[in-house]
Predicted model as a PDB file, atoms N, CA, C, CB and O in Angstrom, pLDDT in the B-factor column:
MODEL        1                                                                  
ATOM      1  N   ILE A   1      89.949  99.480 139.801  1.00 72.00           N  
ATOM      2  CA  ILE A   1      90.605  98.198 139.598  1.00 72.00           C  
ATOM      3  C   ILE A   1      90.412  97.796 138.140  1.00 72.00           C  
ATOM      4  CB  ILE A   1      90.040  97.106 140.569  1.00 72.00           C  
ATOM      5  O   ILE A   1      89.305  97.880 137.607  1.00 72.00           O  
ATOM      6  N   GLU A   2      91.475  97.368 137.510  1.00 75.00           N  
ATOM      7  CA  GLU A   2      91.420  97.001 136.100  1.00 75.00           C  
ATOM      8  C   GLU A   2      90.307  95.999 135.859  1.00 75.00           C  
ATOM      9  CB  GLU A   2      92.763  96.426 135.636  1.00 75.00           C  
ATOM     10  O   GLU A   2      90.151  95.030 136.603  1.00 75.00           O  
ATOM     11  N   GLY A   3      89.532  96.244 134.806  1.00 82.00           N  
ATOM     12  CA  GLY A   3      88.424  95.362 134.468  1.00 82.00           C  
ATOM     13  C   GLY A   3      87.121  95.743 135.136  1.00 82.00           C  
ATOM     14  O   GLY A   3      86.126  95.035 134.981  1.00 82.00           O  
ATOM     15  N   SER A   4      87.095  96.838 135.872  1.00 89.00           N  
ATOM     16  CA  SER A   4      85.888  97.264 136.588  1.00 89.00           C  
ATOM     17  C   SER A   4      85.367  98.602 136.070  1.00 89.00           C  
ATOM     18  CB  SER A   4      86.171  97.365 138.087  1.00 89.00           C  
ATOM     19  O   SER A   4      84.964  99.458 136.858  1.00 89.00           O  
ATOM     20  N   ASN A   5      85.372  98.787 134.748  1.00 89.00           N  
ATOM     21  CA  ASN A   5      84.928 100.027 134.102  1.00 89.00           C  
ATOM     22  C   ASN A   5      85.695 101.248 134.603  1.00 89.00           C  
ATOM     23  CB  ASN A   5      83.438 100.230 134.334  1.00 89.00           C  
ATOM     24  O   ASN A   5      85.114 102.309 134.833  1.00 89.00           O  
ATOM     25  N   GLY A   6      86.978 101.089 134.766  1.00 90.00           N  
ATOM     26  CA  GLY A   6      87.814 102.200 135.200  1.00 90.00           C  
ATOM     27  C   GLY A   6      87.803 103.362 134.234  1.00 90.00           C  
ATOM     28  O   GLY A   6      87.899 104.516 134.654  1.00 90.00           O  
ATOM     29  N   SER A   7      87.685 103.077 132.931  1.00 94.00           N  
ATOM     30  CA  SER A   7      87.661 104.176 131.959  1.00 94.00           C  
ATOM     31  C   SER A   7      86.397 105.013 132.116  1.00 94.00           C  
ATOM     32  CB  SER A   7      87.757 103.629 130.525  1.00 94.00           C  
ATOM     33  O   SER A   7      86.432 106.226 131.913  1.00 94.00           O  
ATOM     34  N   GLY A   8      85.292 104.387 132.470  1.00 95.00           N  
ATOM     35  CA  GLY A   8      84.055 105.135 132.721  1.00 95.00           C  
ATOM     36  C   GLY A   8      84.188 106.011 133.951  1.00 95.00           C  
ATOM     37  O   GLY A   8      83.746 107.159 133.950  1.00 95.00           O  
ATOM     38  N   ALA A   9      84.794 105.475 135.002  1.00 95.00           N  
ATOM     39  CA  ALA A   9      85.013 106.255 136.216  1.00 95.00           C  
ATOM     40  C   ALA A   9      85.966 107.411 135.953  1.00 95.00           C  
ATOM     41  CB  ALA A   9      85.559 105.364 137.333  1.00 95.00           C  
ATOM     42  O   ALA A   9      85.771 108.514 136.463  1.00 95.00           O  
ATOM     43  N   LEU A  10      87.007 107.153 135.149  1.00 97.00           N  
ATOM     44  CA  LEU A  10      87.949 108.214 134.805  1.00 97.00           C  
ATOM     45  C   LEU A  10      87.245 109.320 134.025  1.00 97.00           C  
ATOM     46  CB  LEU A  10      89.125 107.650 133.989  1.00 97.00           C  
ATOM     47  O   LEU A  10      87.456 110.500 134.305  1.00 97.00           O  
ATOM     48  N   PHE A  11      86.414 108.955 133.051  1.00 97.00           N  
ATOM     49  CA  PHE A  11      85.708 109.971 132.270  1.00 97.00           C  
ATOM     50  C   PHE A  11      84.819 110.821 133.173  1.00 97.00           C  
ATOM     51  CB  PHE A  11      84.866 109.314 131.162  1.00 97.00           C  
ATOM     52  O   PHE A  11      84.797 112.044 133.040  1.00 97.00           O  
ATOM     53  N   LYS A  12      84.091 110.192 134.083  1.00 96.00           N  
ATOM     54  CA  LYS A  12      83.220 110.947 135.002  1.00 96.00           C  
ATOM     55  C   LYS A  12      84.026 111.900 135.870  1.00 96.00           C  
ATOM     56  CB  LYS A  12      82.415 109.989 135.892  1.00 96.00           C  
ATOM     57  O   LYS A  12      83.629 113.047 136.071  1.00 96.00           O  
ATOM     58  N   ALA A  13      85.152 111.433 136.384  1.00 97.00           N  
ATOM     59  CA  ALA A  13      85.999 112.293 137.208  1.00 97.00           C  
ATOM     60  C   ALA A  13      86.582 113.435 136.390  1.00 97.00           C  
ATOM     61  CB  ALA A  13      87.123 111.479 137.848  1.00 97.00           C  
ATOM     62  O   ALA A  13      86.649 114.570 136.860  1.00 97.00           O  
ATOM     63  N   ALA A  14      87.006 113.133 135.157  1.00 98.00           N  
ATOM     64  CA  ALA A  14      87.560 114.171 134.279  1.00 98.00           C  
ATOM     65  C   ALA A  14      86.494 115.198 133.918  1.00 98.00           C  
ATOM     66  CB  ALA A  14      88.145 113.543 133.000  1.00 98.00           C  
ATOM     67  O   ALA A  14      86.770 116.398 133.891  1.00 98.00           O  
ATOM     68  N   ALA A  15      85.286 114.737 133.641  1.00 97.00           N  
ATOM     69  CA  ALA A  15      84.194 115.657 133.316  1.00 97.00           C  
ATOM     70  C   ALA A  15      83.853 116.538 134.513  1.00 97.00           C  
ATOM     71  CB  ALA A  15      82.949 114.876 132.864  1.00 97.00           C  
ATOM     72  O   ALA A  15      83.580 117.727 134.349  1.00 97.00           O  
ATOM     73  N   ALA A  16      83.867 115.966 135.706  1.00 97.00           N  
ATOM     74  CA  ALA A  16      83.589 116.759 136.902  1.00 97.00           C  
ATOM     75  C   ALA A  16      84.649 117.839 137.088  1.00 97.00           C  
ATOM     76  CB  ALA A  16      83.524 115.857 138.145  1.00 97.00           C  
ATOM     77  O   ALA A  16      84.326 118.989 137.386  1.00 97.00           O  
ATOM     78  N   ALA A  17      85.912 117.468 136.912  1.00 97.00           N  
ATOM     79  CA  ALA A  17      86.998 118.434 137.097  1.00 97.00           C  
ATOM     80  C   ALA A  17      86.983 119.503 136.011  1.00 97.00           C  
ATOM     81  CB  ALA A  17      88.351 117.717 137.104  1.00 97.00           C  
ATOM     82  O   ALA A  17      87.013 120.699 136.301  1.00 97.00           O  
ATOM     83  N   ARG A  18      86.935 119.058 134.759  1.00 97.00           N  
ATOM     84  CA  ARG A  18      87.081 119.990 133.622  1.00 97.00           C  
ATOM     85  C   ARG A  18      85.839 120.815 133.381  1.00 97.00           C  
ATOM     86  CB  ARG A  18      87.419 119.229 132.362  1.00 97.00           C  
ATOM     87  O   ARG A  18      85.924 122.031 133.207  1.00 97.00           O  
ATOM     88  N   ARG A  19      84.681 120.167 133.368  1.00 96.00           N  
ATOM     89  CA  ARG A  19      83.439 120.878 133.056  1.00 96.00           C  
ATOM     90  C   ARG A  19      82.711 121.309 134.332  1.00 96.00           C  
ATOM     91  CB  ARG A  19      82.519 119.993 132.198  1.00 96.00           C  
ATOM     92  O   ARG A  19      82.367 122.480 134.492  1.00 96.00           O  
ATOM     93  N   GLY A  20      82.481 120.365 135.228  1.00 96.00           N  
ATOM     94  CA  GLY A  20      81.701 120.668 136.419  1.00 96.00           C  
ATOM     95  C   GLY A  20      82.304 121.755 137.291  1.00 96.00           C  
ATOM     96  O   GLY A  20      81.596 122.627 137.793  1.00 96.00           O  
ATOM     97  N   PHE A  21      83.622 121.696 137.467  1.00 96.00           N  
ATOM     98  CA  PHE A  21      84.300 122.718 138.264  1.00 96.00           C  
ATOM     99  C   PHE A  21      84.956 123.787 137.409  1.00 96.00           C  
ATOM    100  CB  PHE A  21      85.335 122.078 139.148  1.00 96.00           C  
ATOM    101  O   PHE A  21      85.484 124.767 137.935  1.00 96.00           O  
ATOM    102  N   GLY A  22      84.928 123.607 136.089  1.00 96.00           N  
ATOM    103  CA  GLY A  22      85.461 124.612 135.179  1.00 96.00           C  
ATOM    104  C   GLY A  22      86.960 124.788 135.249  1.00 96.00           C  
ATOM    105  O   GLY A  22      87.472 125.870 134.963  1.00 96.00           O  
ATOM    106  N   LEU A  23      87.683 123.722 135.633  1.00 97.00           N  
ATOM    107  CA  LEU A  23      89.139 123.817 135.715  1.00 97.00           C  
ATOM    108  C   LEU A  23      89.745 123.810 134.320  1.00 97.00           C  
ATOM    109  CB  LEU A  23      89.715 122.662 136.556  1.00 97.00           C  
ATOM    110  O   LEU A  23      89.203 123.186 133.408  1.00 97.00           O  
ATOM    111  N   ASP A  24      90.866 124.500 134.152  1.00 97.00           N  
ATOM    112  CA  ASP A  24      91.564 124.407 132.873  1.00 97.00           C  
ATOM    113  C   ASP A  24      92.232 123.026 132.790  1.00 97.00           C  
ATOM    114  CB  ASP A  24      92.623 125.565 132.715  1.00 97.00           C  
ATOM    115  O   ASP A  24      92.290 122.292 133.776  1.00 97.00           O  
ATOM    116  N   GLU A  25      92.726 122.697 131.613  1.00 97.00           N  
ATOM    117  CA  GLU A  25      93.262 121.355 131.398  1.00 97.00           C  
ATOM    118  C   GLU A  25      94.382 120.972 132.364  1.00 97.00           C  
ATOM    119  CB  GLU A  25      93.765 121.242 129.996  1.00 97.00           C  
ATOM    120  O   GLU A  25      94.321 119.892 132.953  1.00 97.00           O  
ATOM    121  N   PRO A  26      95.415 121.823 132.554  1.00 98.00           N  
ATOM    122  CA  PRO A  26      96.485 121.420 133.482  1.00 98.00           C  
ATOM    123  C   PRO A  26      95.992 121.212 134.917  1.00 98.00           C  
ATOM    124  CB  PRO A  26      97.583 122.464 133.480  1.00 98.00           C  
ATOM    125  O   PRO A  26      96.439 120.286 135.594  1.00 98.00           O  
ATOM    126  N   ASP A  27      95.085 122.056 135.379  1.00 98.00           N  
ATOM    127  CA  ASP A  27      94.573 121.901 136.745  1.00 98.00           C  
ATOM    128  C   ASP A  27      93.709 120.649 136.873  1.00 98.00           C  
ATOM    129  CB  ASP A  27      93.764 123.139 137.155  1.00 98.00           C  
ATOM    130  O   ASP A  27      93.771 119.955 137.889  1.00 98.00           O  
ATOM    131  N   ALA A  28      92.911 120.358 135.860  1.00 98.00           N  
ATOM    132  CA  ALA A  28      92.076 119.157 135.893  1.00 98.00           C  
ATOM    133  C   ALA A  28      92.954 117.897 135.928  1.00 98.00           C  
ATOM    134  CB  ALA A  28      91.127 119.121 134.665  1.00 98.00           C  
ATOM    135  O   ALA A  28      92.671 116.959 136.673  1.00 98.00           O  
ATOM    136  N   VAL A  29      94.001 117.884 135.131  1.00 98.00           N  
ATOM    137  CA  VAL A  29      94.925 116.738 135.136  1.00 98.00           C  
ATOM    138  C   VAL A  29      95.583 116.608 136.510  1.00 98.00           C  
ATOM    139  CB  VAL A  29      96.012 116.896 134.026  1.00 98.00           C  
ATOM    140  O   VAL A  29      95.719 115.500 137.029  1.00 98.00           O  
ATOM    141  N   ARG A  30      95.989 117.724 137.095  1.00 98.00           N  
ATOM    142  CA  ARG A  30      96.643 117.695 138.416  1.00 98.00           C  
ATOM    143  C   ARG A  30      95.691 117.134 139.477  1.00 98.00           C  
ATOM    144  CB  ARG A  30      97.115 119.120 138.822  1.00 98.00           C  
ATOM    145  O   ARG A  30      96.109 116.335 140.315  1.00 98.00           O  
ATOM    146  N   VAL A  31      94.426 117.539 139.450  1.00 97.00           N  
ATOM    147  CA  VAL A  31      93.449 117.023 140.412  1.00 97.00           C  
ATOM    148  C   VAL A  31      93.288 115.513 140.238  1.00 97.00           C  
ATOM    149  CB  VAL A  31      92.082 117.735 140.242  1.00 97.00           C  
ATOM    150  O   VAL A  31      93.273 114.769 141.219  1.00 97.00           O  
ATOM    151  N   LEU A  32      93.171 115.068 138.997  1.00 98.00           N  
ATOM    152  CA  LEU A  32      93.044 113.627 138.758  1.00 98.00           C  
ATOM    153  C   LEU A  32      94.288 112.886 139.217  1.00 98.00           C  
ATOM    154  CB  LEU A  32      92.790 113.349 137.274  1.00 98.00           C  
ATOM    155  O   LEU A  32      94.190 111.811 139.810  1.00 98.00           O  
ATOM    156  N   LEU A  33      95.431 113.442 138.954  1.00 98.00           N  
ATOM    157  CA  LEU A  33      96.695 112.810 139.341  1.00 98.00           C  
ATOM    158  C   LEU A  33      96.826 112.719 140.863  1.00 98.00           C  
ATOM    159  CB  LEU A  33      97.882 113.590 138.756  1.00 98.00           C  
ATOM    160  O   LEU A  33      97.279 111.705 141.393  1.00 98.00           O  
ATOM    161  N   ASP A  34      96.433 113.771 141.551  1.00 98.00           N  
ATOM    162  CA  ASP A  34      96.601 113.824 143.010  1.00 98.00           C  
ATOM    163  C   ASP A  34      95.486 113.140 143.795  1.00 98.00           C  
ATOM    164  CB  ASP A  34      96.694 115.249 143.447  1.00 98.00           C  
ATOM    165  O   ASP A  34      95.752 112.487 144.804  1.00 98.00           O  
ATOM    166  N   ALA A  35      94.230 113.285 143.340  1.00 97.00           N  
ATOM    167  CA  ALA A  35      93.096 112.809 144.139  1.00 97.00           C  
ATOM    168  C   ALA A  35      92.456 111.531 143.603  1.00 97.00           C  
ATOM    169  CB  ALA A  35      92.054 113.882 144.217  1.00 97.00           C  
ATOM    170  O   ALA A  35      91.978 110.714 144.389  1.00 97.00           O  
ATOM    171  N   PHE A  36      92.436 111.342 142.296  1.00 97.00           N  
ATOM    172  CA  PHE A  36      91.764 110.189 141.706  1.00 97.00           C  
ATOM    173  C   PHE A  36      92.717 109.016 141.485  1.00 97.00           C  
ATOM    174  CB  PHE A  36      91.121 110.583 140.390  1.00 97.00           C  
ATOM    175  O   PHE A  36      92.410 107.879 141.844  1.00 97.00           O  
ATOM    176  N   ASN A  37      93.849 109.295 140.905  1.00 97.00           N  
ATOM    177  CA  ASN A  37      94.784 108.255 140.480  1.00 97.00           C  
ATOM    178  C   ASN A  37      95.301 107.356 141.606  1.00 97.00           C  
ATOM    179  CB  ASN A  37      95.941 108.892 139.806  1.00 97.00           C  
ATOM    180  O   ASN A  37      95.482 106.160 141.375  1.00 97.00           O  
ATOM    181  N   PRO A  38      95.547 107.875 142.814  1.00 96.00           N  
ATOM    182  CA  PRO A  38      96.060 106.987 143.873  1.00 96.00           C  
ATOM    183  C   PRO A  38      95.106 105.840 144.233  1.00 96.00           C  
ATOM    184  CB  PRO A  38      96.346 107.799 145.117  1.00 96.00           C  
ATOM    185  O   PRO A  38      95.532 104.842 144.813  1.00 96.00           O  
ATOM    186  N   ARG A  39      93.821 105.980 143.892  1.00 93.00           N  
ATOM    187  CA  ARG A  39      92.850 104.929 144.202  1.00 93.00           C  
ATOM    188  C   ARG A  39      92.686 103.927 143.069  1.00 93.00           C  
ATOM    189  CB  ARG A  39      91.512 105.545 144.525  1.00 93.00           C  
ATOM    190  O   ARG A  39      91.893 102.992 143.181  1.00 93.00           O  
ATOM    191  N   CYS A  40      93.424 104.110 141.983  1.00 95.00           N  
ATOM    192  CA  CYS A  40      93.299 103.249 140.804  1.00 95.00           C  
ATOM    193  C   CYS A  40      94.359 102.160 140.804  1.00 95.00           C  
ATOM    194  CB  CYS A  40      93.403 104.078 139.521  1.00 95.00           C  
ATOM    195  O   CYS A  40      95.499 102.382 141.213  1.00 95.00           O  
ATOM    196  N   ALA A  41      93.967 100.980 140.341  1.00 92.00           N  
ATOM    197  CA  ALA A  41      94.914  99.875 140.256  1.00 92.00           C  
ATOM    198  C   ALA A  41      94.741  99.205 138.899  1.00 92.00           C  
ATOM    199  CB  ALA A  41      94.705  98.851 141.421  1.00 92.00           C  
ATOM    200  O   ALA A  41      93.727  98.546 138.672  1.00 92.00           O  
ATOM    201  N   PRO A  42      95.682  99.351 138.008  1.00 94.00           N  
ATOM    202  CA  PRO A  42      96.893 100.158 138.100  1.00 94.00           C  
ATOM    203  C   PRO A  42      96.575 101.634 137.884  1.00 94.00           C  
ATOM    204  CB  PRO A  42      97.933  99.682 137.079  1.00 94.00           C  
ATOM    205  O   PRO A  42      95.533 101.967 137.318  1.00 94.00           O  
ATOM    206  N   PRO A  43      97.461 102.519 138.326  1.00 96.00           N  
ATOM    207  CA  PRO A  43      97.216 103.949 138.123  1.00 96.00           C  
ATOM    208  C   PRO A  43      97.293 104.315 136.647  1.00 96.00           C  
ATOM    209  CB  PRO A  43      98.221 104.783 138.922  1.00 96.00           C  
ATOM    210  O   PRO A  43      97.983 103.660 135.866  1.00 96.00           O  
ATOM    211  N   TRP A  44      96.573 105.371 136.277  1.00 97.00           N  
ATOM    212  CA  TRP A  44      96.588 105.877 134.902  1.00 97.00           C  
ATOM    213  C   TRP A  44      97.874 106.656 134.670  1.00 97.00           C  
ATOM    214  CB  TRP A  44      95.345 106.771 134.618  1.00 97.00           C  
ATOM    215  O   TRP A  44      98.419 107.260 135.594  1.00 97.00           O  
ATOM    216  N   THR A  45      98.356 106.639 133.433  1.00 97.00           N  
ATOM    217  CA  THR A  45      99.522 107.461 133.093  1.00 97.00           C  
ATOM    218  C   THR A  45      99.071 108.909 132.926  1.00 97.00           C  
ATOM    219  CB  THR A  45     100.222 106.943 131.791  1.00 97.00           C  
ATOM    220  O   THR A  45      97.883 109.177 132.750  1.00 97.00           O  
ATOM    221  N   VAL A  46     100.007 109.825 132.982  1.00 98.00           N  
ATOM    222  CA  VAL A  46      99.686 111.239 132.785  1.00 98.00           C  
ATOM    223  C   VAL A  46      99.086 111.448 131.394  1.00 98.00           C  
ATOM    224  CB  VAL A  46     100.948 112.120 132.970  1.00 98.00           C  
ATOM    225  O   VAL A  46      98.152 112.234 131.237  1.00 98.00           O  
ATOM    226  N   ALA A  47      99.609 110.760 130.395  1.00 98.00           N  
ATOM    227  CA  ALA A  47      99.076 110.881 129.033  1.00 98.00           C  
ATOM    228  C   ALA A  47      97.617 110.419 128.975  1.00 98.00           C  
ATOM    229  CB  ALA A  47      99.932 110.060 128.044  1.00 98.00           C  
ATOM    230  O   ALA A  47      96.796 111.044 128.304  1.00 98.00           O  
ATOM    231  N   GLU A  48      97.294 109.332 129.670  1.00 97.00           N  
ATOM    232  CA  GLU A  48      95.909 108.845 129.696  1.00 97.00           C  
ATOM    233  C   GLU A  48      94.997 109.830 130.408  1.00 97.00           C  
ATOM    234  CB  GLU A  48      95.832 107.474 130.379  1.00 97.00           C  
ATOM    235  O   GLU A  48      93.861 110.043 129.983  1.00 97.00           O  
ATOM    236  N   LEU A  49      95.480 110.430 131.482  1.00 98.00           N  
ATOM    237  CA  LEU A  49      94.686 111.429 132.196  1.00 98.00           C  
ATOM    238  C   LEU A  49      94.431 112.646 131.308  1.00 98.00           C  
ATOM    239  CB  LEU A  49      95.397 111.855 133.497  1.00 98.00           C  
ATOM    240  O   LEU A  49      93.321 113.178 131.287  1.00 98.00           O  
ATOM    241  N   ARG A  50      95.449 113.085 130.578  1.00 98.00           N  
ATOM    242  CA  ARG A  50      95.290 114.221 129.657  1.00 98.00           C  
ATOM    243  C   ARG A  50      94.248 113.918 128.583  1.00 98.00           C  
ATOM    244  CB  ARG A  50      96.638 114.570 128.995  1.00 98.00           C  
ATOM    245  O   ARG A  50      93.398 114.755 128.275  1.00 98.00           O  
ATOM    246  N   ARG A  51      94.322 112.710 128.016  1.00 98.00           N  
ATOM    247  CA  ARG A  51      93.345 112.323 126.994  1.00 98.00           C  
ATOM    248  C   ARG A  51      91.927 112.337 127.566  1.00 98.00           C  
ATOM    249  CB  ARG A  51      93.676 110.925 126.433  1.00 98.00           C  
ATOM    250  O   ARG A  51      90.993 112.786 126.902  1.00 98.00           O  
ATOM    251  N   ALA A  52      91.768 111.852 128.781  1.00 98.00           N  
ATOM    252  CA  ALA A  52      90.445 111.824 129.404  1.00 98.00           C  
ATOM    253  C   ALA A  52      89.920 113.242 129.626  1.00 98.00           C  
ATOM    254  CB  ALA A  52      90.497 111.060 130.740  1.00 98.00           C  
ATOM    255  O   ALA A  52      88.740 113.512 129.403  1.00 98.00           O  
ATOM    256  N   VAL A  53      90.786 114.135 130.059  1.00 98.00           N  
ATOM    257  CA  VAL A  53      90.382 115.523 130.296  1.00 98.00           C  
ATOM    258  C   VAL A  53      89.991 116.194 128.976  1.00 98.00           C  
ATOM    259  CB  VAL A  53      91.525 116.314 130.986  1.00 98.00           C  
ATOM    260  O   VAL A  53      88.999 116.920 128.921  1.00 98.00           O  
ATOM    261  N   LYS A  54      90.758 115.955 127.927  1.00 98.00           N  
ATOM    262  CA  LYS A  54      90.426 116.526 126.607  1.00 98.00           C  
ATOM    263  C   LYS A  54      89.099 115.968 126.106  1.00 98.00           C  
ATOM    264  CB  LYS A  54      91.549 116.228 125.580  1.00 98.00           C  
ATOM    265  O   LYS A  54      88.272 116.709 125.574  1.00 98.00           O  
ATOM    266  N   SER A  55      88.898 114.680 126.274  1.00 97.00           N  
ATOM    267  CA  SER A  55      87.655 114.053 125.842  1.00 97.00           C  
ATOM    268  C   SER A  55      86.467 114.595 126.637  1.00 97.00           C  
ATOM    269  CB  SER A  55      87.747 112.530 125.995  1.00 97.00           C  
ATOM    270  O   SER A  55      85.408 114.870 126.072  1.00 97.00           O  
ATOM    271  N   ALA A  56      86.646 114.744 127.935  1.00 97.00           N  
ATOM    272  CA  ALA A  56      85.567 115.276 128.783  1.00 97.00           C  
ATOM    273  C   ALA A  56      85.222 116.708 128.406  1.00 97.00           C  
ATOM    274  CB  ALA A  56      85.964 115.211 130.261  1.00 97.00           C  
ATOM    275  O   ALA A  56      84.057 117.100 128.464  1.00 97.00           O  
ATOM    276  N   ALA A  57      86.222 117.491 128.021  1.00 96.00           N  
ATOM    277  CA  ALA A  57      85.965 118.871 127.608  1.00 96.00           C  
ATOM    278  C   ALA A  57      85.106 118.895 126.345  1.00 96.00           C  
ATOM    279  CB  ALA A  57      87.294 119.625 127.369  1.00 96.00           C  
ATOM    280  O   ALA A  57      84.236 119.753 126.202  1.00 96.00           O  
ATOM    281  N   ARG A  58      85.346 117.960 125.435  1.00 96.00           N  
ATOM    282  CA  ARG A  58      84.605 117.910 124.168  1.00 96.00           C  
ATOM    283  C   ARG A  58      83.241 117.251 124.314  1.00 96.00           C  
ATOM    284  CB  ARG A  58      85.413 117.167 123.124  1.00 96.00           C  
ATOM    285  O   ARG A  58      82.243 117.755 123.798  1.00 96.00           O  
ATOM    286  N   ARG A  59      83.198 116.113 125.024  1.00 96.00           N  
ATOM    287  CA  ARG A  59      81.997 115.282 125.021  1.00 96.00           C  
ATOM    288  C   ARG A  59      81.194 115.305 126.309  1.00 96.00           C  
ATOM    289  CB  ARG A  59      82.372 113.896 124.728  1.00 96.00           C  
ATOM    290  O   ARG A  59      80.066 114.813 126.341  1.00 96.00           O  
ATOM    291  N   GLY A  60      81.761 115.873 127.380  1.00 92.00           N  
ATOM    292  CA  GLY A  60      81.053 115.899 128.652  1.00 92.00           C  
ATOM    293  C   GLY A  60      79.768 116.699 128.562  1.00 92.00           C  
ATOM    294  O   GLY A  60      79.655 117.619 127.752  1.00 92.00           O  
ATOM    295  N   ARG A  61      78.810 116.351 129.386  1.00 93.00           N  
ATOM    296  CA  ARG A  61      77.501 117.012 129.341  1.00 93.00           C  
ATOM    297  C   ARG A  61      77.248 117.949 130.511  1.00 93.00           C  
ATOM    298  CB  ARG A  61      76.419 115.982 129.299  1.00 93.00           C  
ATOM    299  O   ARG A  61      76.260 118.683 130.515  1.00 93.00           O  
ATOM    300  N   LEU A  62      78.112 117.932 131.484  1.00 92.00           N  
ATOM    301  CA  LEU A  62      77.927 118.840 132.621  1.00 92.00           C  
ATOM    302  C   LEU A  62      78.106 120.277 132.152  1.00 92.00           C  
ATOM    303  CB  LEU A  62      78.924 118.511 133.771  1.00 92.00           C  
ATOM    304  O   LEU A  62      79.043 120.573 131.410  1.00 92.00           O  
ATOM    305  N   PRO A  63      77.225 121.167 132.575  1.00 91.00           N  
ATOM    306  CA  PRO A  63      77.436 122.581 132.253  1.00 91.00           C  
ATOM    307  C   PRO A  63      78.708 123.091 132.937  1.00 91.00           C  
ATOM    308  CB  PRO A  63      76.209 123.431 132.686  1.00 91.00           C  
ATOM    309  O   PRO A  63      79.012 122.708 134.067  1.00 91.00           O  
ATOM    310  N   ILE A  64      79.434 123.944 132.251  1.00 93.00           N  
ATOM    311  CA  ILE A  64      80.685 124.481 132.790  1.00 93.00           C  
ATOM    312  C   ILE A  64      80.405 125.190 134.115  1.00 93.00           C  
ATOM    313  CB  ILE A  64      81.354 125.457 131.776  1.00 93.00           C  
ATOM    314  O   ILE A  64      79.542 126.064 134.194  1.00 93.00           O  
ATOM    315  N   GLY A  65      81.142 124.804 135.146  1.00 92.00           N  
ATOM    316  CA  GLY A  65      81.031 125.433 136.454  1.00 92.00           C  
ATOM    317  C   GLY A  65      79.846 124.993 137.293  1.00 92.00           C  
ATOM    318  O   GLY A  65      79.628 125.536 138.376  1.00 92.00           O  
ATOM    319  N   SER A  66      79.084 124.031 136.826  1.00 92.00           N  
ATOM    320  CA  SER A  66      77.859 123.640 137.533  1.00 92.00           C  
ATOM    321  C   SER A  66      78.104 123.003 138.898  1.00 92.00           C  
ATOM    322  CB  SER A  66      77.079 122.687 136.685  1.00 92.00           C  
ATOM    323  O   SER A  66      77.219 123.037 139.753  1.00 92.00           O  
ATOM    324  N   LEU A  67      79.257 122.437 139.118  1.00 93.00           N  
ATOM    325  CA  LEU A  67      79.548 121.810 140.415  1.00 93.00           C  
ATOM    326  C   LEU A  67      80.259 122.762 141.375  1.00 93.00           C  
ATOM    327  CB  LEU A  67      80.399 120.563 140.212  1.00 93.00           C  
ATOM    328  O   LEU A  67      80.346 122.494 142.573  1.00 93.00           O  
ATOM    329  N   ALA A  68      80.756 123.854 140.854  1.00 90.00           N  
ATOM    330  CA  ALA A  68      81.530 124.779 141.682  1.00 90.00           C  
ATOM    331  C   ALA A  68      80.688 125.424 142.767  1.00 90.00           C  
ATOM    332  CB  ALA A  68      82.152 125.852 140.821  1.00 90.00           C  
ATOM    333  O   ALA A  68      81.191 125.702 143.855  1.00 90.00           O  
ATOM    334  N   SER A  69      79.435 125.664 142.493  1.00 81.00           N  
ATOM    335  CA  SER A  69      78.589 126.322 143.487  1.00 81.00           C  
ATOM    336  C   SER A  69      77.512 125.395 144.036  1.00 81.00           C  
ATOM    337  CB  SER A  69      77.943 127.550 142.884  1.00 81.00           C  
ATOM    338  O   SER A  69      76.666 125.831 144.817  1.00 81.00           O  
ATOM    339  N   ALA A  70      77.528 124.125 143.642  1.00 70.00           N  
ATOM    340  CA  ALA A  70      76.539 123.166 144.123  1.00 70.00           C  
ATOM    341  C   ALA A  70      76.843 122.787 145.568  1.00 70.00           C  
ATOM    342  CB  ALA A  70      76.515 121.908 143.227  1.00 70.00           C  
ATOM    343  O   ALA A  70      78.008 122.652 145.941  1.00 70.00           O  
ATOM    344  N   PRO A  71      75.806 122.616 146.382  1.00 73.00           N  
ATOM    345  CA  PRO A  71      76.055 122.185 147.766  1.00 73.00           C  
ATOM    346  C   PRO A  71      76.633 120.772 147.783  1.00 73.00           C  
ATOM    347  CB  PRO A  71      74.750 122.240 148.604  1.00 73.00           C  
ATOM    348  O   PRO A  71      76.290 119.935 146.948  1.00 73.00           O  
ATOM    349  N   LEU A  72      77.500 120.530 148.729  1.00 70.00           N  
ATOM    350  CA  LEU A  72      78.134 119.232 148.879  1.00 70.00           C  
ATOM    351  C   LEU A  72      77.107 118.207 149.317  1.00 70.00           C  
ATOM    352  CB  LEU A  72      79.291 119.300 149.882  1.00 70.00           C  
ATOM    353  O   LEU A  72      76.368 118.428 150.276  1.00 70.00           O  
ATOM    354  N   GLN A  73      77.062 117.092 148.620  1.00 71.00           N  
ATOM    355  CA  GLN A  73      76.155 116.018 148.980  1.00 71.00           C  
ATOM    356  C   GLN A  73      76.979 114.804 149.375  1.00 71.00           C  
ATOM    357  CB  GLN A  73      75.186 115.682 147.814  1.00 71.00           C  
ATOM    358  O   GLN A  73      77.891 114.396 148.656  1.00 71.00           O  
ATOM    359  N   ARG A  74      76.654 114.246 150.497  1.00 69.00           N  
ATOM    360  CA  ARG A  74      77.372 113.051 150.952  1.00 69.00           C  
ATOM    361  C   ARG A  74      76.610 111.814 150.535  1.00 69.00           C  
ATOM    362  CB  ARG A  74      77.575 113.069 152.484  1.00 69.00           C  
ATOM    363  O   ARG A  74      75.380 111.769 150.555  1.00 69.00           O  
ATOM    364  N   ARG A  75      77.383 110.812 150.157  1.00 63.00           N  
ATOM    365  CA  ARG A  75      76.772 109.540 149.797  1.00 63.00           C  
ATOM    366  C   ARG A  75      76.463 108.766 151.057  1.00 63.00           C  
ATOM    367  CB  ARG A  75      77.686 108.724 148.864  1.00 63.00           C  
ATOM    368  O   ARG A  75      77.239 108.760 152.012  1.00 63.00           O  
ATOM    369  N   THR A  76      75.326 108.118 151.040  1.00 63.00           N  
ATOM    370  CA  THR A  76      75.016 107.211 152.148  1.00 63.00           C  
ATOM    371  C   THR A  76      75.001 105.801 151.578  1.00 63.00           C  
ATOM    372  CB  THR A  76      73.635 107.570 152.838  1.00 63.00           C  
ATOM    373  O   THR A  76      74.687 105.587 150.407  1.00 63.00           O  
ATOM    374  N   ALA A  77      75.340 104.870 152.409  1.00 55.00           N  
ATOM    375  CA  ALA A  77      75.424 103.467 151.971  1.00 55.00           C  
ATOM    376  C   ALA A  77      74.129 103.027 151.434  1.00 55.00           C  
ATOM    377  CB  ALA A  77      75.845 102.552 153.092  1.00 55.00           C  
ATOM    378  O   ALA A  77      73.994 101.879 151.013  1.00 55.00           O  
TER     379      ALA A  77                                                      
ENDMDL                                                                          
END                                                                             
């Protein structure tokens, strides 16, 4: 939701897709567009998603591929 640190959430999601799962740029953008963006109000533009993915590739701290083999952890309230 606008005004609720959406850019921080977008960066984390982009870093997870691009670095954590090791997706290439087009695939990372597609994942954000399909899975992340529908929950955003207002939704991000494709250009904004691309910028976030590029930024996450440069500045993200997750090791490449580190989430691809990590066991799934569920959040509890």
